[in-house]
Each structure stands twice: as C-alpha cells, then as structure tokens.
C-alpha positions as CSV (number, residue, x, y, z in Angstrom):
1,M,0.3,-59.4,53.2
2,P,-0.2,-55.3,53.6
3,D,-3.6,-54.5,53.3
4,L,-4.3,-52.8,49.3
5,L,-6.3,-50.0,48.5
6,E,-9.6,-50.8,46.9
7,H,-9.7,-50.8,42.5
8,G,-12.7,-51.3,40.2
9,G,-12.6,-54.9,39.0
10,R,-12.3,-57.5,42.1
11,I,-15.1,-59.7,40.1
12,R,-14.4,-62.9,41.9
13,Q,-14.7,-61.2,45.4
14,A,-18.1,-59.9,44.0
15,A,-19.1,-63.4,42.4
16,A,-18.3,-65.1,45.8
17,H,-20.2,-62.5,48.1
18,Y,-23.3,-62.5,46.0
19,G,-23.3,-66.1,44.6
20,I,-23.3,-65.3,40.8
21,P,-20.5,-67.0,38.9
22,A,-17.9,-64.5,37.4
23,A,-18.6,-65.2,33.8
24,D,-22.1,-64.1,34.3
25,W,-21.0,-60.2,35.9
26,L,-21.3,-57.2,33.5
27,D,-18.2,-55.2,35.0
28,L,-18.7,-51.3,34.6
29,S,-16.5,-50.7,37.7
30,T,-13.1,-50.0,36.2
31,G,-13.8,-46.9,33.6
32,I,-11.3,-49.5,31.5
33,N,-12.5,-49.1,27.3
34,P,-15.0,-52.2,27.1
35,V,-13.9,-52.9,23.2
36,G,-10.2,-51.5,23.2
37,W,-7.7,-51.6,20.6
38,P,-7.9,-55.3,18.5
39,V,-4.5,-57.0,19.3
40,P,-3.5,-58.9,16.6
41,V,-1.2,-62.1,16.9
42,V,2.4,-61.1,18.7
43,P,5.2,-62.2,16.7
44,G,6.9,-65.5,18.5
45,E,10.5,-64.0,18.7
46,C,8.9,-61.3,21.3
47,W,8.4,-64.3,23.6
48,R,11.8,-65.6,23.4
49,N,13.9,-62.6,23.3
50,L,14.9,-59.9,26.1
51,P,13.4,-56.8,25.7
52,E,15.7,-54.1,24.0
53,D,15.8,-50.3,24.2
54,G,15.8,-48.9,20.3
55,D,12.9,-51.1,19.3
56,G,10.7,-48.2,18.4
57,L,8.5,-47.9,21.2
58,E,9.9,-45.0,22.5
59,Q,9.7,-43.2,19.4
60,A,5.8,-44.3,18.7
61,A,5.3,-43.1,22.4
62,C,6.5,-39.6,21.6
63,D,5.0,-39.0,18.3
64,Y,1.7,-40.1,19.7
65,Y,2.1,-37.7,23.0
66,G,3.7,-34.8,20.9
67,C,6.9,-35.0,23.1
68,T,10.6,-35.5,22.6
69,D,11.7,-37.9,26.0
70,L,10.0,-40.2,28.3
71,L,10.2,-43.4,29.9
72,A,8.5,-46.3,29.5
73,T,7.2,-48.2,32.3
74,A,5.2,-51.1,33.9
75,G,2.0,-49.2,34.0
76,S,1.6,-45.9,35.6
77,Q,1.4,-47.7,38.8
78,A,5.2,-48.4,38.8
79,A,5.8,-44.3,38.2
80,I,3.4,-43.3,40.8
81,Q,5.5,-45.7,43.9
82,A,8.8,-44.3,42.9
83,L,8.4,-40.9,42.1
84,P,7.9,-40.3,45.7
85,R,11.3,-41.7,46.4
86,L,13.1,-38.9,44.3
87,R,12.6,-36.2,46.2
88,P,13.2,-35.6,50.4
89,P,10.2,-35.3,52.2
90,C,8.4,-32.2,51.4
91,R,4.7,-30.8,51.3
92,V,2.7,-32.4,48.6
93,G,-1.2,-30.9,47.7
94,M,-3.7,-33.4,45.6
95,L,-7.3,-33.3,45.2
96,A,-9.3,-35.5,47.2
97,P,-11.4,-37.5,46.0
98,S,-9.2,-38.9,43.3
99,Y,-6.8,-41.9,42.6
100,A,-5.9,-42.9,45.9
101,E,-2.5,-44.8,45.2
102,H,-0.8,-41.3,44.7
103,A,-1.7,-40.0,48.2
104,L,-0.8,-43.8,49.5
105,A,2.7,-43.4,48.0
106,W,4.0,-40.3,48.8
107,T,2.5,-40.8,52.6
108,Q,4.5,-44.0,52.8
109,C,7.7,-42.2,51.9
110,G,7.0,-39.5,54.3
111,H,5.4,-36.4,52.9
112,D,3.1,-34.2,54.1
113,V,0.2,-34.8,52.0
114,A,-2.7,-31.8,52.0
115,A,-6.2,-32.9,50.5
116,L,-7.5,-30.3,48.3
117,V,-10.7,-29.3,46.5
118,P,-10.0,-27.2,43.0
119,A,-11.3,-24.2,44.6
120,D,-8.3,-24.1,47.1
121,I,-5.5,-25.0,44.7
122,E,-4.5,-21.6,43.8
123,A,-4.1,-20.0,47.5
124,A,-2.4,-23.2,48.6
125,L,0.1,-23.3,45.5
126,D,2.8,-21.0,47.4
127,R,2.9,-23.4,50.4
128,L,3.6,-26.7,48.2
129,D,6.6,-28.3,47.0
130,V,5.1,-30.3,44.8
131,L,1.2,-30.3,43.2
132,L,-0.6,-33.8,41.9
133,L,-3.4,-33.9,40.2
134,V,-4.9,-36.6,38.2
135,N,-6.5,-34.7,34.7
136,P,-9.3,-35.4,34.1
137,N,-9.9,-36.2,37.8
138,N,-10.6,-39.8,39.0
139,P,-13.5,-40.3,39.4
140,T,-14.9,-37.2,39.6
141,G,-14.1,-36.2,35.9
142,N,-12.9,-32.9,37.0
143,Y,-10.6,-30.9,34.3
144,F,-8.2,-28.3,34.5
145,T,-7.0,-26.8,31.2
146,A,-3.5,-26.6,29.8
147,A,-3.2,-23.2,30.4
148,T,-3.7,-23.3,34.3
149,L,-2.3,-26.2,34.8
150,Y,1.2,-24.9,32.8
151,G,0.9,-21.4,35.1
152,W,1.0,-23.6,38.2
153,Q,4.1,-25.3,37.1
154,Q,5.9,-22.2,36.5
155,R,5.2,-21.1,39.9
156,L,6.2,-24.5,41.5
157,A,9.4,-24.5,39.5
158,A,10.4,-21.1,39.8
159,R,11.4,-22.6,43.7
160,G,12.3,-26.4,42.5
161,G,8.8,-27.9,43.0
162,W,7.2,-30.1,40.8
163,L,3.9,-30.3,39.0
164,V,2.9,-33.9,38.4
165,V,-0.1,-35.0,36.3
166,D,-1.6,-38.0,36.0
167,E,-3.5,-38.0,32.5
168,A,-4.8,-41.6,32.4
169,F,-8.0,-40.5,30.9
170,M,-6.8,-37.7,28.6
171,D,-6.4,-39.8,25.8
172,A,-9.8,-39.2,24.6
173,T,-9.4,-35.5,24.9
174,S,-5.9,-34.8,24.1
175,Q,-6.4,-31.2,23.0
176,H,-6.2,-30.7,27.1
177,S,-2.9,-32.7,27.4
178,L,0.3,-31.0,28.6
179,A,2.1,-34.0,26.8
180,P,3.8,-31.5,24.6
181,C,4.8,-29.2,27.4
182,A,7.0,-32.1,28.9
183,G,11.0,-31.6,28.7
184,V,10.9,-28.3,31.1
185,E,11.9,-28.9,34.1
186,G,9.3,-29.4,37.3
187,L,6.7,-31.1,34.8
188,V,6.2,-34.9,35.4
189,V,3.1,-35.9,33.1
190,L,2.2,-40.0,33.4
191,R,0.3,-41.6,30.9
192,S,-1.2,-45.1,30.0
193,L,-2.7,-47.4,27.6
194,G,-4.6,-49.2,30.1
195,K,-7.6,-47.2,29.7
196,F,-8.5,-45.9,26.1
197,F,-6.7,-48.6,24.5
198,G,-8.1,-50.9,26.9
199,L,-4.8,-52.5,27.2
200,A,-4.7,-52.4,30.9
201,G,-3.4,-56.2,31.3
202,A,-0.7,-55.5,29.1
203,R,1.1,-52.9,32.0
204,V,2.3,-50.3,29.9
205,G,2.7,-46.6,30.8
206,F,5.1,-44.0,30.1
207,V,6.7,-41.0,32.1
208,L,7.1,-37.4,30.4
209,A,9.4,-35.5,32.2
210,W,13.0,-33.5,31.6
211,S,16.0,-35.8,31.0
212,A,17.7,-35.5,34.5
213,L,14.5,-36.8,36.0
214,L,13.8,-39.7,33.9
215,V,17.6,-40.7,34.4
216,R,17.1,-41.2,38.1
217,L,13.7,-42.9,37.7
218,A,15.1,-45.2,35.0
219,E,17.9,-46.2,37.6
220,A,15.5,-46.9,40.5
221,L,13.0,-49.1,38.5
222,G,15.9,-51.0,36.9
223,P,16.2,-52.8,33.7
224,W,13.4,-54.8,31.5
225,T,10.6,-52.5,32.9
226,L,8.5,-53.7,30.2
227,A,8.0,-57.2,28.8
228,N,8.7,-57.8,24.6
229,P,5.0,-58.5,24.0
230,S,3.7,-55.3,25.8
231,R,6.5,-53.1,23.9
232,W,5.1,-54.8,20.5
233,V,1.7,-54.2,21.1
234,A,1.9,-50.8,22.6
235,Q,3.9,-49.7,19.6
236,Q,1.5,-51.4,17.4
237,A,-1.6,-49.4,19.2
238,L,-0.1,-45.8,19.4
239,Q,0.8,-45.9,15.3
240,D,-2.7,-46.8,14.6
241,E,-4.1,-43.4,14.1
242,G,-7.2,-44.8,12.3
243,W,-8.3,-46.3,15.4
244,Q,-7.6,-43.9,17.6
245,L,-9.9,-41.3,15.6
246,A,-12.6,-43.5,15.2
247,E,-12.6,-44.2,18.8
248,R,-12.5,-40.9,20.0
249,Q,-15.4,-39.9,18.3
250,R,-17.3,-43.1,19.3
251,L,-16.6,-42.7,23.2
252,A,-17.9,-39.3,23.1
253,R,-21.1,-40.6,21.5
254,E,-21.4,-43.4,24.1
255,S,-20.3,-41.2,27.2
256,Q,-23.2,-38.9,26.4
257,R,-25.2,-42.3,25.8
258,L,-24.3,-43.2,29.4
259,A,-25.1,-39.7,30.9
260,G,-28.3,-39.6,29.3
261,L,-29.3,-43.1,30.4
262,L,-28.5,-42.7,33.8
263,A,-30.2,-38.9,34.1
264,R,-33.6,-40.6,32.5
265,H,-33.7,-43.2,35.6
266,G,-33.2,-40.1,38.4
267,L,-29.2,-40.8,38.7
268,T,-27.8,-37.7,36.7
269,P,-24.2,-37.7,36.5
270,S,-22.3,-35.3,38.8
271,G,-18.9,-35.7,36.5
272,G,-17.4,-37.9,33.8
273,T,-15.2,-38.2,31.3
274,A,-15.3,-40.2,27.9
275,L,-15.0,-43.8,29.6
276,F,-16.9,-43.3,32.7
277,Q,-19.8,-41.2,34.8
278,W,-19.6,-40.0,38.1
279,L,-22.7,-39.8,40.4
280,E,-22.7,-38.3,43.9
281,T,-25.4,-39.7,45.8
282,G,-26.2,-40.7,49.4
283,R,-27.7,-43.7,48.1
284,A,-24.5,-45.2,47.0
285,A,-24.2,-48.5,49.0
286,T,-27.8,-49.2,48.1
287,I,-27.9,-48.7,44.5
288,Q,-24.6,-50.8,44.4
289,D,-25.7,-53.7,46.3
290,A,-29.0,-53.4,44.1
291,L,-27.2,-53.8,40.9
292,A,-24.7,-56.4,42.0
293,R,-27.4,-58.6,42.7
294,Q,-28.2,-58.3,39.2
295,G,-24.8,-59.3,38.2
296,I,-24.0,-55.7,37.6
297,W,-20.8,-54.3,39.4
298,V,-20.4,-50.3,39.8
299,R,-17.5,-48.3,41.6
300,R,-18.4,-47.2,44.9
301,F,-16.8,-44.4,46.9
302,D,-17.2,-43.6,50.4
303,T,-16.1,-40.2,50.8
304,P,-18.3,-38.5,49.3
305,A,-20.7,-41.0,48.8
306,S,-20.7,-41.9,45.0
307,L,-20.5,-44.5,42.1
308,R,-18.6,-44.4,39.2
309,F,-20.1,-46.3,36.0
310,G,-17.8,-47.4,33.0
311,L,-19.1,-48.1,29.6
312,P,-21.2,-51.1,28.6
313,G,-19.3,-52.7,25.4
314,T,-22.2,-54.4,23.5
315,E,-26.0,-53.4,22.9
316,A,-27.3,-56.5,24.9
317,E,-24.8,-55.0,27.9
318,W,-26.6,-51.7,27.3
319,Q,-29.9,-52.9,27.5
320,R,-29.1,-55.1,30.7
321,L,-27.8,-52.1,32.4
322,E,-30.9,-50.0,31.4
323,T,-33.5,-52.8,32.6
324,A,-31.3,-53.1,35.5
325,L,-31.8,-49.3,36.5
326,R,-35.2,-49.3,35.8
327,G,-35.5,-51.8,38.7
328,L,-34.3,-49.7,41.0
329,R,-37.4,-47.3,41.3
C-alpha cells in the first residue's frame, strides 16, 4: 500500500502508541464540529434503492450555496483527486502550509506545483495556469476576501486559467464565500458537509463550477458517487436553516473561547477559524506529546512547527482541556 498523507484523527494509532484506550481520548485534531447536525432516523428505502438524480439534493445544495449548478461528490476528496486529470500538465500555485492532499494530487498528475505565501500571490499570478487556495486556509486560518479572489479569477480566466477555491471551513463565515459567483468559466469552488455540519462520515461534497467542466468531472467520477442515505441526510441538513443560524452563532462563541483559553496558558493562537485555532510554536512536538500522555490528541504540523486545536464538544471536555493545559507550565 502506498504511503498516505497524515490527517487529523488516527486515534487508534495514538491509542496504541500511548497505551490509552481509544474510547478514553479527547480528539481535537480534526477541525470537525464536535456537536454537528442531529441526524434523524434514515428512511428504510434509502438503504434499498440505488441513488437517483432529481431527489432534491442538488436543488437544496444550490439554494444553500446560492449558485445555479453543481455536482455532488463523495466528499471534497473525490474532486481533489479528479480535477488535476482534467488539465494537461501546467503551472499551479498553492499556499504552504495548506491542505496537503491538493499538492499531492496535482503533483501526481505531472503538474508543476509552486508553494506560495499570501504576499507572493499577486506577483506570481501571471506565471500560473491554476491558482488553488483553501479559504479560510487549513491550518493557518488565513482569509482572502471574495473581491480579491474574484479579481484573481478574472485575470486567470482571461488566458484559460483556473482559480480553484476549497471552502471546506467556510460555512460558518459564508459572507466570504465565492459560491454565488460559481458558474463563470475558470472558477471552481469546493464545498463539503464534513466540517461545519459534522457529517464527515457521510462523505458528501459539492463542486461548484461552469457546466462544461461539471460534465467532464461527472464523466470522470462515474455513476452513483453518493450513497442514498448520504444523499438523504445531506438534503435534510442543507434545508435546516434554523440549525445553521444557531450553529454559526454558537461556533463563533466557542472559537473565541478556545482562543482565550489557549492564550491564558501562554499559547496565543497565530490564526484560526470558527472550528479550530492554530498555534505556531517551536514546542509543537513537546506540547503534542504532553497532551497525548493525558489522552488529548491535537494535530501537529512540521513546516512550520505548529499545532491545530479543534473545539471541545461538552463542558466536561472543556474542563479536561483546561486542566491539561495548566499542567504544561
């Protein structure tokens, strides 16, 4: 089996390494909403029937994202791996650090991938065929405004280039989204129900783009990309406007609480989103190990040395994290 990139989670691996049962861990490593949308009982026919278009999912997603056309995929990952195959080898710019699956997928398809910091993008843009950004960025939390991104998209599209924007963490701050612009040629927006909705296990994502590209992508992915139960759950979640509004307000409070908690213990965040806080520190490996010995798992990055803390889900988990942080001093 080929080596796979590391992601958040991997609690079984941590449990084996530290000798702590998997059920006893507090997993703050993924950036997934620990509360999540409350999934009701899935109707029995969802398990018996093959998936069909026209069941209302795509319309619910268009209404939620404010666009006119999209393609449902098995999470963002299916699109991340397929999109690089739809262009001949070209020059691709990406932030570093960022979600590493993007760089891997484009590199494996023979593209020339250049690592950028935000300040470099403007000067590098005219040398690129594709600019791919995670917005807000994972793990740094860096945001680009919709106006800035749309300006870059127009410059790229004028010579056949693409702007690809992965908005996996955008749902809590949807005012910054480029989704309403989707449909113009040269703009690809990726969305997912894994983070804000807490439905990572359902493996539901969407590609928002112009019609011709969506047709090519659908042909590349083949039929039945989403299981019926996932389609049904996703539609219900996308239509639950009351829960979405309340959750955006709750996550904003929880994110501020996490930033404040870290800062009080000498770990002032370098950036973050509604679902995580990111801390750049030369002590990243030491802090991760110290927390892991108390059954708390956070995500560590090597370049730059840093940690990402997701949100606790219950008051008991908040108190557990605070006690562990107090012990770091």
